[in-house]
C-alpha positions as a Python dict, from the first residue, in 0.01 Angstrom:
ca = {
    (1, 'M'): (0, 0, 0),
    (2, 'N'): (130, 343, -89),
    (3, 'Q'): (195, 539, 231),
    (4, 'K'): (70, 873, 92),
    (5, 'N'): (-272, 718, 21),
    (6, 'C'): (-310, 592, 377),
    (7, 'L'): (-546, 769, 616),
    (8, 'T'): (-548, 671, 982),
    (9, 'L'): (-883, 687, 1158),
    (10, 'H'): (-943, 616, 1523),
    (11, 'L'): (-1226, 413, 1667),
    (12, 'T'): (-1341, 601, 1976),
    (13, 'R'): (-1636, 610, 2214),
    (14, 'E'): (-1907, 868, 2162),
    (15, 'K'): (-1900, 1133, 2436),
    (16, 'D'): (-2193, 1351, 2332),
    (17, 'V'): (-2566, 1281, 2329),
    (18, 'N'): (-2796, 1312, 2025),
    (19, 'V'): (-2519, 1278, 1764),
    (20, 'F'): (-2661, 1151, 1435),
    (21, 'C'): (-2471, 933, 1187),
    (22, 'P'): (-2497, 1106, 846),
    (23, 'R'): (-2496, 772, 663),
    (24, 'C'): (-2799, 606, 827),
    (25, 'G'): (-2954, 901, 1012),
    (26, 'L'): (-2972, 715, 1342),
    (27, 'V'): (-2836, 838, 1674),
    (28, 'V'): (-2488, 720, 1773),
    (29, 'P'): (-2559, 637, 2140),
    (30, 'R'): (-2334, 775, 2409),
    (31, 'D'): (-2046, 542, 2510),
    (32, 'T'): (-2070, 333, 2190),
    (33, 'K'): (-1797, 296, 1930),
    (34, 'C'): (-1782, 556, 1654),
    (35, 'I'): (-1547, 689, 1387),
    (36, 'T'): (-1497, 1064, 1356),
    (37, 'S'): (-1515, 1202, 1003),
    (38, 'P'): (-1166, 1279, 867),
    (39, 'C'): (-1281, 1616, 727),
    (40, 'N'): (-1530, 1729, 995),
    (41, 'P'): (-1458, 1646, 1361),
    (42, 'Q'): (-1821, 1715, 1462),
    (43, 'V'): (-1951, 1433, 1238),
    (44, 'H'): (-1943, 1079, 1380),
    (45, 'Y'): (-2023, 754, 1197),
    (46, 'H'): (-2125, 410, 1317),
    (47, 'P'): (-1827, 184, 1223),
    (48, 'T'): (-2043, -27, 988),
    (49, 'C'): (-2183, 285, 821),
    (50, 'F'): (-1830, 415, 763),
    (51, 'L'): (-1723, 83, 609),
    (52, 'T'): (-2028, 91, 380),
    (53, 'L'): (-1950, 448, 278),
    (54, 'A'): (-1589, 359, 199),
    (55, 'A'): (-1696, 56, -5),
    (56, 'S'): (-1944, 265, -204),
    (57, 'L'): (-1659, 504, -290),
    (58, 'G'): (-1440, 212, -399),
    (59, 'R'): (-1201, 235, -105),
    (60, 'D'): (-1074, -46, 115),
    (61, 'V'): (-1056, -14, 492),
    (62, 'V'): (-781, -211, 664),
    (63, 'W'): (-803, -252, 1040),
    (64, 'A'): (-464, -210, 1208),
}
């Protein structure tokens, strides 16, 4: 894999309440796993929604 095409994302726990995943429109419950958007730190995705989004864009996600 080419290093310049590699983006590192962190799987974290949601700290705020009433945060909506832009992919599915459902609430990301507090203290559940989420992935912060790489371009907008206020946007949080469910991990499965982020994987689906990446696949629809033709990108592979590799868990490290």
